[in-house]
C-alpha positions in Angstrom: 0.1 0.0 0.0 1.2 3.6 -1.2 0.4 6.1 1.4 0.5 9.5 -0.4 0.4 12.6 2.0 -0.7 16.3 0.3 2.0 19.0 0.1 1.2 22.5 0.9 3.1 25.1 0.3 4.2 28.0 2.4 2.4 30.7 2.3 3.9 34.5 1.7 4.5 36.7 4.5 2.5 39.8 3.8 5.0 43.5 4.1 3.3 45.9 6.5 5.1 49.2 5.8 5.1 51.4 9.3 4.5 55.2 8.4 5.6 57.4 11.0 2.9 59.9 12.0 4.5 63.3 11.2 5.1 65.1 14.5 4.6 68.7 14.5 7.1 71.0 16.5 5.2 73.2 19.6 6.8 76.2 18.9 6.7 77.4 15.5 7.4 81.4 14.9 6.9 84.5 16.2 4.8 87.0 14.6 5.1 90.9 15.2 2.6 93.1 13.5 1.7 96.9 12.6 -2.3 97.8 11.6 -2.0 100.3 9.6 -5.5 100.4 8.2 -6.5 102.8 11.3 -4.2 105.8 10.6 -5.4 105.1 6.3 -9.2 105.8 7.8 -8.8 108.6 9.6 -6.4 110.5 6.6 -9.6 109.2 3.9 -12.0 112.0 6.5 -12.6 108.9 9.1 -13.7 110.4 12.8 -11.5 107.4 14.8 -7.4 107.8 14.7 -6.2 104.2 15.7 -2.7 102.0 15.3 -1.6 98.7 17.3 1.4 96.1 17.8 0.3 92.9 17.5 2.9 89.4 18.9 1.5 86.3 18.7 3.6 82.9 18.3 3.2 79.7 16.9 2.2 76.6 18.4 1.8 73.2 16.6 0.4 75.4 13.8 -2.5 75.5 14.5 -2.9 77.3 17.9 -2.2 81.6 18.2 -2.2 83.3 21.2 -2.2 86.4 20.8 -1.2 90.4 22.4 -2.0 93.2 20.9 -2.0 97.1 22.1 -2.5 100.4 20.5 -3.5 103.9 20.8 -6.6 105.5 19.5 -8.1 108.9 19.5 -10.5 111.5 19.0 -11.2 115.1 18.4 -14.7 116.0 16.2 -17.4 118.0 16.3 -20.7 118.0 15.3 -23.2 120.1 13.5 -25.4 120.6 17.3 -22.1 122.0 18.5 -20.6 119.6 20.9 -16.7 118.9 20.6 -15.5 115.2 22.2 -12.0 114.9 22.7 -10.1 111.6 23.5 -6.3 109.8 23.2 -5.6 106.3 25.0 -4.1 103.0 24.8 -6.0 100.5 24.8 -4.8 96.1 25.2 -6.4 92.5 24.0 -5.2 89.2 24.2 -7.1 86.3 22.7 -6.5 83.2 21.0 -6.8 82.7 16.3 -7.2 79.6 15.4 -5.2 78.2 12.3 -8.6 76.6 10.0 -5.7 75.2 7.7 -3.5 73.5 10.1 -2.6 69.9 8.3 -0.7 72.7 5.4 2.6 74.1 5.8 2.5 77.2 5.1 2.7 81.1 6.7 -0.5 81.2 4.5 -3.6 81.4 6.1 -7.1 81.2 7.4 -8.4 82.4 11.2 -10.8 83.1 13.7 -10.0 83.9 16.6 -11.7 85.3 20.0 -10.1 88.2 21.8 -11.1 89.7 25.5 -10.0 94.4 25.6 -9.7 96.7 27.8 -9.1 100.5 27.4 -8.5 102.7 30.7 -9.0 106.6 28.9 -10.5 110.1 29.9 -11.9 112.8 27.8 -13.4 116.3 27.1 -16.7 117.3 25.8 -18.5 121.0 25.4 -21.4 121.4 24.4 -24.5 124.6 23.9 -25.0 125.9 27.4 -27.7 124.6 29.2 -31.3 126.3 29.9 -32.5 126.3 33.4 -36.3 126.0 33.2 -36.7 127.7 37.0 -34.0 130.0 36.9 -33.1 132.7 35.0 -29.7 132.0 33.0 -28.1 129.9 31.4 -25.6 126.6 32.7 -22.2 126.2 30.8 -21.5 122.4 29.4 -18.2 121.4 29.8 -16.7 118.5 31.3 -12.8 118.0 31.7 -10.2 115.6 32.5 -13.6 112.4 32.4 -11.9 109.5 33.4 -13.2 106.4 32.6 -12.8 102.5 31.2 -14.2 99.5 29.3 -13.7 96.2 28.5 -15.3 94.2 25.5 -15.4 90.7 23.7 -14.3 90.5 20.1 -14.9 87.4 17.4 -12.5 87.7 14.3 -11.8 86.2 11.4 -8.8 86.7 8.3 -6.1 86.2 6.4 -2.8 85.9 6.5 -0.7 85.9 2.9 2.7 85.6 2.5 4.3 88.0 0.1 7.9 87.0 0.7 9.8 85.4 3.0 9.5 85.9 6.1 7.7 89.3 5.5 3.6 89.2 5.2 0.2 91.0 5.2 -3.0 90.4 7.0 -7.0 91.3 6.8 -9.4 90.5 9.5 -13.3 91.6 10.1 -14.0 92.1 13.9 -17.5 91.6 15.3 -17.0 93.7 19.2 -19.7 93.3 21.9 -19.1 95.9 24.8 -19.2 94.3 28.2 -18.7 97.2 30.0 -18.4 101.0 30.6 -18.1 103.1 33.0 -20.1 106.2 33.2 -20.1 109.7 35.1 -22.3 111.8 36.9 -22.7 114.1 33.9 -21.4 112.5 30.9 -21.4 109.5 29.3 -18.3 108.5 27.0 -19.0 108.7 23.4 -15.9 107.5 22.4 -13.8 104.1 22.8 -10.4 104.1 22.4 -10.0 100.2 20.4 -13.5 99.5 20.3 -15.3 103.0 18.4 -18.3 104.7 19.1 -20.0 104.3 22.5 -22.7 101.3 21.2 -23.3 97.9 22.3 -21.8 96.0 19.3 -20.0 97.4 16.2 -17.6 96.1 13.7 -14.0 96.8 12.8 -11.0 96.3 10.6 -7.7 95.8 11.0 -4.5 95.7 8.1 -1.5 94.6 9.5 2.2 94.5 8.2 3.6 91.4 9.3 7.2 90.1 10.2 7.8 86.7 11.3 10.7 86.5 14.2 14.0 84.6 12.9 13.9 82.1 15.9 
C-alpha cells in the first residue's frame, strides 16, 4: 500500500510598511504685526485714529496666542455744537485658530477671540443748558472725565505670505461691549480700540507682519 500525503506550499508573508506619524513641533515661530488701517481711515476723513502692534506665537501650527496693544484718539464735533476729545491706549489678549493647519504654509485663514480693555479720559463741550426755573444758562463743559471699558471680539482673518518672512493680513472684527463706566454728568462717546460707544460694532484691521528669525 502506498500512502501519499498532500503537500502544502508555504504562504508568502505579508509585509506592512509603517509610515511614521509626522510630529509637529510645539513652537513654530513668533510674529510681529503693525496695523495701518486705522491711520489710513483717519486720513480719508474718518472720525477716529488708531494704530496697534500685535505679537502672536505659532503653537503646533494650530493655535496662535496673541497680545495686541494700541492707541486710539478722536477730536471731533457735530452739527449740534458738541466737541469731543479723547486719546488713550487699549489692550487685547486672545487666541487665533488656524483652519488650514494641515498645510505647511505661512499663509492661512483663521478665526479667533479677544478680550479687550481700555482706561481713558475725555473732554466734552457743548451748548449751554437753559434752566427752566432760574434765569440764565448753565455751561456744559467737562474736562478730564475718566472711565474704563471692556469688550470682547470675534475675529476672522487671512494672512498671506508676501516674501520670505514678510506677510500681510486682513481681519474683520465683531465687537460686543461688556461694560463702560459712566460719569455723573457725561457718558463717553468714543472708546479707543472699540469705536463709537454702542452695544455692538464692527472693525477692520490691515496689518504688515514679520516672522521673527527664531
